[in-house]
C-alpha positions in Angstrom: 0.0 0.0 0.0 2.8 2.3 0.7 4.2 1.6 -2.6 1.0 2.6 -4.3 1.0 5.8 -2.4 4.6 6.6 -3.3 3.9 5.9 -7.0 0.8 8.0 -6.9 2.6 10.9 -5.4 5.5 10.5 -7.8 3.1 10.6 -10.7 1.6 13.8 -9.7 2.8 16.9 -11.3 5.2 18.7 -9.1 4.1 22.3 -8.6 6.7 24.8 -7.7 6.6 25.4 -4.0 5.5 28.8 -2.8 7.7 30.6 -0.4 6.6 30.1 3.1 4.5 33.0 4.3 4.7 34.5 7.6 1.6 34.4 9.7 -0.9 37.1 9.2 -0.8 38.0 12.8 1.8 40.7 12.5 0.0 42.9 9.9 -3.2 42.3 11.7 -1.6 43.2 15.0 -0.1 46.4 13.4 -3.5 47.4 12.1 -5.1 46.6 15.4 -2.5 48.7 17.2 -3.1 51.6 14.9 -6.9 51.3 15.5 -6.3 51.3 19.2 -4.1 54.3 19.0 -6.6 56.1 16.9 -9.4 55.2 19.3 -7.3 56.5 22.2 -6.6 59.8 20.4 -10.3 60.2 19.5 -11.4 59.4 23.1 -8.9 61.8 24.5 -10.0 64.5 22.2 -13.7 63.8 23.1 -12.9 63.9 26.9 -10.9 67.1 26.5 -13.8 68.7 24.6 -16.2 67.7 27.4 -13.9 69.4 29.9 -13.8 72.5 27.8 -17.6 72.5 27.4 -18.0 72.0 31.2 -15.7 74.9 31.9 -17.5 77.1 29.5 -20.8 76.3 31.0 -19.4 77.0 34.4 -18.3 80.4 33.3 -21.7 81.1 31.8 -23.4 80.1 35.0 -21.1 82.3 37.0 -21.8 85.3 34.7 -25.5 84.8 35.2 -25.0 84.7 39.0 -22.8 87.8 38.8 -25.3 89.7 36.7 -28.1 88.8 39.2 -25.9 89.9 42.1 -25.2 93.2 40.4 -28.9 93.8 39.7 -29.7 93.0 43.3 -26.9 95.4 44.5 -28.2 98.1 42.4 -31.7 97.6 43.7 -30.5 97.6 47.3 -28.5 100.8 46.7 -31.6 102.5 45.2 -33.6 101.4 48.3 -30.9 102.8 50.6 -31.0 106.2 48.8 -34.8 106.3 49.1 -34.7 105.4 52.8 -32.0 108.0 53.5 -34.1 110.6 51.8 -37.2 109.6 53.7 -35.2 109.6 57.0 -33.9 113.1 56.2 -37.5 114.3 55.5 -38.9 112.7 58.6 -36.2 114.0 60.9 -36.3 117.6 59.7 -36.8 120.1 62.5 -39.5 122.0 60.5 -41.6 118.8 60.1 -41.3 117.8 63.7 -42.3 121.3 64.8 -45.3 121.3 62.4 -46.5 118.0 63.7 -46.1 119.2 67.3 -48.2 122.3 66.7 -50.8 120.9 64.3 -51.4 117.4 65.5 -50.4 117.6 69.2 -51.6 121.1 69.8 -48.3 122.2 71.3 -47.3 125.9 71.6 -44.0 127.6 72.2 -43.5 128.5 75.9 -43.5 132.1 76.9 -40.4 133.6 78.5 -41.9 133.5 82.0 -42.6 129.7 81.6 -38.9 128.9 80.9 -36.9 128.0 84.1 -33.1 127.6 83.9 -31.7 125.3 86.5 -28.0 125.3 87.2 -26.4 122.1 88.4 -23.2 121.9 90.5 -20.1 120.2 89.1 -20.8 117.0 91.3 -24.2 116.6 89.9 -23.0 117.0 86.3 -20.4 114.3 87.0 -23.1 111.9 88.3 -25.4 112.7 85.3 -22.5 111.8 82.9 -22.1 108.3 84.3 
């Protein structure tokens, strides 16, 4: 049987042998490595762009808060000016005197109704305490 096999293989036409090829793993690994590197670069760019967008939105939010605080400060300053004006009007001597005369019925005392009392220096010291 072995002789038949040897004869059969000898009768076959001998084809030129092709040079031995290297396994496909190296080119595939090279392509895969390039894809991984590209994916890494793309992901890094994506993450950096997310950071930039987050920082920009943070700046925008802070600007809105700052604008609101400025508006509130302006409103408070306006309120302070109005209250100072009102306090000046309410505390004026002319207004107080007019209210005393018209609403409370007060009159200025005559000269004989005014009594001047002199205090000694010891009494002044006790009053100051």
